[in-house]
N, C-alpha and C positions, 0 to 999 in steps of 0.2 A: 747524578743529575740528569744525565742523557737518557737513562732508563726510565725515569719519571716522566720526561718530556715525551719520549716515543709512546709510553703507556696512554698519556694524556690524548695523544693523536689518535690512537686506536679506539679510544672510548667514543669519541665524537659527541660528547655532551657539553653544553655550554655551561660556563661558569662553575665548573668543577675542577679541582686539582687533585692528581694521584699522589698520595703520601708514600703507600708502598703496596707491593703485592705479597700477601701473607701466605696465600695457598696458590700453587700452580700445579696441579695434577691433571692427567688426561681426562678425567671425568669431572673435576671441579676446579674452578678458578675463583679466588676471593681477592678483591682490590679495595684497599681502604682509600676513601676520598673525603675531601671537604670543600665547602663553598669558598670561592675566592675573595668574597666580599669581607671587608673587616669593619665596615661601618653600615649600620642599618637604620631604618626608622622605626621609631616606636608606634605600634598600632593604636595605643591609647591616647597619646599627646602629640605625636608627629615628631618628636625630637630625635635629633641624630645621638646614636650610642654605639659605642664599641666595647662596652664592658660585658664580659662573658660570665655568667653565673655558673654555669656547668656545660659539660659536654658529654653526650651519650651516644655510644654506637647503635646504628639502626641498620639492619640488614635490608637491602633493597634488591630485589630479583630483577635481572636484566636478561636481555635475548641470550640464548645459548650460542656458543660458537661450535657449530656441529653437535658433537655428543657431550661436548664440555659445557656443564651448567655454570653460569656466570652470576656471582652475588656481589654487590657493591656494599661495602660497609662504610656507611655516611657517619662522619663524626659530627652529629647534629648538635648544635649549640643552643643553650637558652640564655638569651640576653637579659640584662637588668638595666632599666633606664635611670640614668642620673637625674633627669628632671622630675619624673613622677614617681619613680621607684618601682613602676610595674615590670613584670616579667613575662617574656613571651619566647615561645620556641620557633625557630626559623623554618620557613618552608623553602621549596626549590621548584622552579617551573619544570625541571626535566623528570620530576618524580610524580606518580600517580598513586597516592597511597604507599603500599609497600612494594611497588614495582616502578620501573621507568616508564615514561610516557610512550617511548617507542615500542616496548613490549606490549603495553595496552593497545596501542594502535595495530600491531601485528595480530593480536588476539581478536580484535574486532573485524580485521580483514578476513581472517581465517573463518570467522563465524559467518561470513558471506557465502561460504563455499561448503562448510562442514556442518555437522551437528555439533551441539554444545558438548556432548560426550567426547567426541573426537578431538575437539579443540582442548578440552581439559586434559585428555591423554597426552596429546603432543607436548604441551607445555608443563606437565606435571602440576596441575591445579586441581581444585575441586570443581564440580559442576557449578555449585552456587557462587564460587568466587568468579568464574568466567560469566555466568549470567548476570551478576552484579555489575561487572565492567561493561558488558553490553548495554545494560540498562542505563548506566550513567553516561555512556557516550550518545546513546540514542536520545536521551533527555537533552543534551546540549544540541544535538542535530536538529531535533523538532523545534526547539526554541529559535535557532537561527532561521529555519525555513518559515516559521509563521511570523517572524518579524517582516520579512520580505512581503511586497505587495502580490496578491493573487487576484487576477483579472477574470480568469475563467476556472470555475471551480467543479471538479467532477466528483460526484458522490454515488457510491454503490455499496452493496452489502456482499458478504461472503461468509462462509459457515466454518465454525470450528468443528462442529458436529451436525451434520444435516439434520434438518427438522427439529433440532434441540438448542444449539448454541450458535448465535450469529454476531458478527461485528460489523460496524460501518466503516468504510475506508474512504479517506478523502485525499484527493491529488490535485495539485496545481497542473492544470492541462498544458500551459506554456512551457514548464520546465520539466514534467514528468516526476516531480518529487512528491512523494507522500507526505502529507501534512499531519496525519493522525490516523490511528485506528481505534475507533471508539467502541467499546463494549455495548452490545444490543443494537438493535435496529429500529428503535422507537424515536418518536419525536422528542421525548424528554432527553434522551442521550444526545441527539444532534443539537438541541437547544443549549445544552451545557456546554458542548464544544464552542459553539458560536458565542456564547456569553463570555468564555475565556478568551477569546481572541480580541475582544474590545472593539469599540465602536470604529475607530479609525481603519482598522483592518477590514472590517465588514463593509465600510463604505466604499473600499477599493474593488470590491466584487462586483462585476458587471453581468456575468452569465453563469448560471448554475445548470449543470445537466444530471439528472437522475433517472432512475427507473420510474415506473408508474406507481410509487409508494405514496399512500395518503398521509403517512406519518411524516416523511420527509417534506412533503408538500406543506403541511402545517408549520413545521419549523422554519422553512424557507420564508413562509408569509409572515412570520413573527419577526425574524432578524434580517431577512434579505428581501423585503418587499420591493425595493427599488430595483432589484436585478431581474435580468430576463430568465425566466425558468424554461428549459428545454427538457421534453422527454427523449431519452435515448432511443435512437432509431431501432436498435436490435429489440428493445423491449416492446415498442409499438408495433413492429412487424410480427412478433410472436403473438400479440393480442389479435391482430388481423388474421393470422393463420389458424387460429383457435376455431373460428366459424367453419373453415373448410374440413378441418380435423374431425369435428363433430359430425358433420354431414357424411364424410367418408366412413366413419364408424357406424353410422346408422345403416347405410347402404350396403356395406360390405358383409354385414351378418346375414347368413342364410340358415343358421341353426342355433341351437342352445349352446352354452359353453361347453356341455359335456359331449356334444356330438362332434364328429369329424367328418368333413371339415366344418368348422364353425363360421368360417370366413370365406367369401369368394377370393380364390387364390390371386387372380389377375388384380383385383382392386388392392388387396392387402400388399402384393409385391411393389405396387406403384405408389405407395404412401409417401415416399420421399421425394419422388419425380413430381408429385402433385404440389409439393410446397416450393418447387424452384420457380424462378422467373422464367417467363416464356422465352426470352431472348438467351438464356443460358441452357436451354435444352438442345440436345443433339437432334439431327434430323430423324435417326432411328428412334429416339425417345419420344419426339413429337408425333410419329406415325403411330406408335404403340398407344399413346393417350388418345389420339383421335379415334382409333377403333374402339377404345373403352368407353369414351364420351358417346359414340354413336348408340351404344346399347344403355347408356345412363345419362339421360339428359339433365337430370337434376344435379349429378356430380358435375357436369360440364358447366352448368349455371354457377355452382358454387365456385368452381375453379375460375370462371371469368370474373366473378366478383373479387376474388382475391387478387387476381392480376390488376384489377382497377384500383385496389387500395394499394398495391405495391408502386403503381403510378404516382401516387402522392408525393413519395421520395424522388421520383424521377422528374418531378416538375422543374421547370426552369426558374420559377420564383414562388413567392407566397401566393400571389394572385391566381397563377396557374394551378397551384395546389388546391385552392378552394373550389376551383372549377371541377377538378377531377373528383373531390369529395361530393359535390352535388350530383355528378354523373353516377357515383357510386349509389347514392341514396335513391335516385330515380331508377336504376337498374334494380336495385333490391325491390322497390315498390312494385315493380311489373310483375315479379314473381317472388313474393316473400318466402325466405327460408327462415324458419324459428330459430335455427342455430346462430344466425347472424345478428340476432336482436342484442345480444351481449357486445357485439362489436359496434353496433350503433350507439349503445349508451357509452362505450369507452370514447367514441369520437366526440359526443356531446360533452362528455366531462372533461376530456383533456385537449380539446380543439386548440386553444391558444398555445399551450405547450408543444403540441405536435407541429403547428405551423411555424413556430419560432425557430425550428431547425433551419428553415430557409432564410430567415431574417438575420441569423447569427452566424452565417458563413458555413452552414452544414456541419456543425459541431457535433461530435458523438462521444460516447464514454469509451471508444475503443482503446485509448491508451491505458485507462483503468481497468478494462477487461484484461489487458495483457498482464497487468501487475496482479490481479487476481488469480490469473493462471500460475503465475509464479508462486503465489501464496499456496495453491494447490499442491505444488511440488514440495514446497516447505513443509505442509502438514504432513505429506506422505514420508518425508525423510526425518521428520522430527523426533526428538528424544526428550521425554520429560517435560513437555508444555503442560504444566498443571494449571494453568489459567490464561485468560485472555491477555493479561498484562504481559506475560512473557511472549506470547505469540505476536502481540503488536510490537514489542521491542525487536524481535527478529524480522518482522515484516518491514519495517522501516529501512533496515539495512539493505533490502533488495532493490532499493530505489537509487537513482543516480545521486552522486555526491554523498554517499553514506560516510565517508572518512576523509 
């Protein structure tokens, strides 16, 4: 009796009683257990019953003790109801299919740090078994996260295979938790996610931050028209910089592609310094740019226009940002550069979403970009990602509170 009690303490599993230890070898341990309940409720009629129709042993895989593999032999009972005559097989909260819940939890934790193949090798399971456990736990996790209110929603895309396969990642900005990884980056895919969330959840969203995707904008206007739509600062600045990049590419060319040198060396080497904010440049770099601008006034004008656009996000408030946009338009009108026409169109098309940055506490997609960087690491270390569903399951584990 003492041995059974001590064995029960070592198991640390609730509502289980150790009957006997049938195998105790250095490489393998088998323990026979049973549920401590004697009376259960019939799932059909709700009546109490204690009549056992039959008992069948079921092997349950448990956490290993070092190199010793542990198996629990569960004497699983099939009850017969005296009231309705129905029969049902008992379940146990400590078991997850044919393994203990603590083993499943350990597998999910390991999947946070290792590939699925390595996790399967560590626990002596197949790749598909481990992936099925991860998907099951992630489904529960996603349901828990989506039930909670999301006031600020971040939306961005990432690629499974660049220029071929993309997914849309949605994150709660206040908690940093991923709410979903949706296959494709279309308005249809995003609308399907919103429709599945329900009206009450959508009503709680106050701010949405995205890149400048027209598809995302269409889905937001359909389901989140009440929310404030903000264009992410990083993507807007990239639009602004495209004007200077095109001017620099035109000016730097001094020969055909087959000729050497095809580019003016000093301008080509300064391509990254030209994109930096003026207050981020060192004195040496500023002096170098000034010498280059003295010989290329058109490039200096393009650089000045870009610095004015950067100033939109340095404005103190929305009103100041509007003034800076007007100053940029006037400066461009004095000496128009055709490469900046696209920038002007972008400003006209996305003006409300760009100015909303100041109105909504200077919110950005920075937290989501950090998650996308983790997803990039996951892709490089991945083994056997055969579809976006598998990738999404692993991706959600990278976010806080996964287990």
